[in-house]
Structures are given as structure tokens and as C-alpha cells.
C-alpha positions, 0 to 999 in steps of 0.5 A, spaced: 500 500 500 505 504 501 508 503 494 502 504 491 501 511 495 508 513 492 507 511 485 499 514 484 497 520 481 503 523 478 501 525 471 500 532 471 497 532 464 491 527 467 490 532 472 490 538 468 485 534 463 480 533 468 480 540 471 479 543 464 473 538 463 470 540 469 471 547 468 468 547 461 462 543 464 461 548 469 462 554 465 456 551 460 452 550 466 452 557 468 449 559 461 444 553 461 441 556 467 439 562 463 431 561 461 427 566 457 420 567 460 414 563 457 411 567 451 404 564 451 401 570 454 404 575 450 402 571 443 395 571 446 396 578 447 398 580 440 393 576 437 387 580 441 391 587 441 390 588 433 396 591 433 396 595 439 402 592 442 408 591 438 411 585 437 418 587 440 415 588 447 415 581 449 422 581 447 424 587 451 420 584 457 424 577 456 431 581 456 429 585 462 427 579 466 433 575 464 438 581 465 439 580 472 440 573 471 445 574 466 449 579 470 450 574 475 451 568 470 457 573 468 459 573 475 460 566 475 463 565 469 469 570 471 469 566 478 471 560 474 475 563 469 479 566 475 480 560 478 482 556 472 487 561 471 490 560 478 490 552 478 493 552 471 499 557 474 500 552 480 500 546 475 505 549 470 510 550 476 510 543 478 515 538 476 510 532 478 504 530 482 503 525 487 497 522 490 496 527 496 496 533 491 491 530 486 486 529 492 487 536 494 486 538 487 480 534 486 477 537 492 478 544 489 474 541 483 468 539 488 468 547 489 468 548 482 463 544 480 458 547 486 459 554 482 453 553 478 449 551 484 451 557 488 450 562 482 443 559 480 441 560 487 444 567 487 441 569 481 434 566 483 435 570 490 439 576 488 437 580 494 438 575 499 444 575 504 444 568 505 444 566 497 450 571 497 453 568 503 453 561 500 456 564 494 462 567 498 463 560 502 464 557 495 469 562 493 473 562 500 473 554 499 476 555 492 481 560 495 483 555 501 484 549 497 488 553 492 492 555 498 492 548 501 495 545 494 500 551 494 503 549 501 503 541 500 507 542 494 512 546 497 512 541 503 513 535 498 518 538 494 514 538 488 516 544 484 520 544 478 527 547 478 525 553 475 520 555 480 522 561 484 520 563 491 518 569 488 513 565 484 510 562 489 510 568 494 506 572 488 501 566 487 500 566 495 499 573 496 494 574 490 490 569 493 490 572 500 489 579 497 483 577 493 480 573 498 480 579 503 477 583 498 471 578 497 470 578 504 470 586 504 465 586 499 460 581 502 461 584 509 457 590 505 451 586 504 447 589 510 447 595 506 445 592 499 447 585 496 447 588 489 453 593 492 456 586 494 455 583 487 457 589 483 464 590 487 465 582 486 464 583 479 469 589 479 474 585 483 474 580 478 474 584 472 480 588 475 483 581 476 482 579 469 485 586 465 490 588 470 497 587 468 501 580 470 505 580 475 512 580 473 515 573 475 509 570 472 509 573 465 512 567 462 505 564 463 
């Protein structure tokens, strides 16, 4: 059994492939949660309106209905994009994996798989502090899982020879700073959940468009 533990799950390529697949499915599920409202009532209204109701009116109604859901779907997509980049960055710095690291990343992927649920809950109840808290707990879980993978890789000496302490510190600092900012944004939800959601979106957009950290710009 001890020998099995030493030789199991050393292929980084398989771990990256599994991660890509789960991220792809989760991102697709986000879009599938967008639903156009039932249009039967509008069609009946058009038939009996003798042209008094524009054919464009039900479309505008549908877009107005879907708009807030689309915004939160976009939030979920940004979240997944950020964590995909974060995980791939970690994997790129590794020389190899082992069984324990694989399980840490599998637990991380559980959090990824929960993002569509947390996003759908927030889209259904955008004014609910509890729904926002559920979404934030998933973000926190993902960040802690990334930190756990980072710490274990150092303890097990899994980093590639080209990986520098500055690289590892840059990743760790980025995770911690982002998680603190998420917590600050969620702490403002007693004022308005929409304010918290808007701040989280702004943080993620800033993270996506901000300049790369120099030690990692080769990735």
C-alpha cells in the first residue's frame, strides 16, 4: 500500500485534463441556467391587441427579466475563469504530482463544480444575504484549497527547478489579497447585496485586465 501511495497520481497532464473538463462543464452550466420567460401570454396578447402592442415588447420584457440573471451568470463565469487561471499557474510550476496533491486538487474541483449551484441560487435570490453568503463560502473554499495545494507542494518538494520563491510568494499573496477583498465586499451586504455583487464583479474584472505580475509573465 505504501508503494502504491508513492507511485499514484503523478501525471500532471491527467490532472490538468480533468480540471479543464470540469471547468468547461461548469462554465456551460452557468449559461444553461439562463431561461427566457414563457411567451404564451404575450402571443395571446398580440393576437387580441390588433396591433396595439408591438411585437418587440415581449422581447424587451424577456431581456429585462433575464438581465439580472445574466449579470450574475457573468459573475460566475469570471469566478471560474479566475480560478482556472490560478490552478493552471500552480500546475505549470510543478515538476510532478503525487497522490496527496491530486486529492487536494480534486477537492478544489468539488468547489468548482458547486459554482453553478451557488450562482443559480444567487441569481434566483439576488437580494438575499444568505444566497450571497453561500456564494462567498464557495469562493473562500476555492481560495483555501488553492492555498492548501500551494503549501503541500512546497512541503513535498514538488516544484520544478525553475520555480522561484518569488513565484510562489506572488501566487500566495494574490490569493490572500483577493480573498480579503471578497470578504470586504460581502461584509457590505447589510447595506445592499447588489453593492456586494457589483464590487465582486469589479474585483474580478480588475483581476482579469490588470497587468501580470512580473515573475509570472512567462505564463
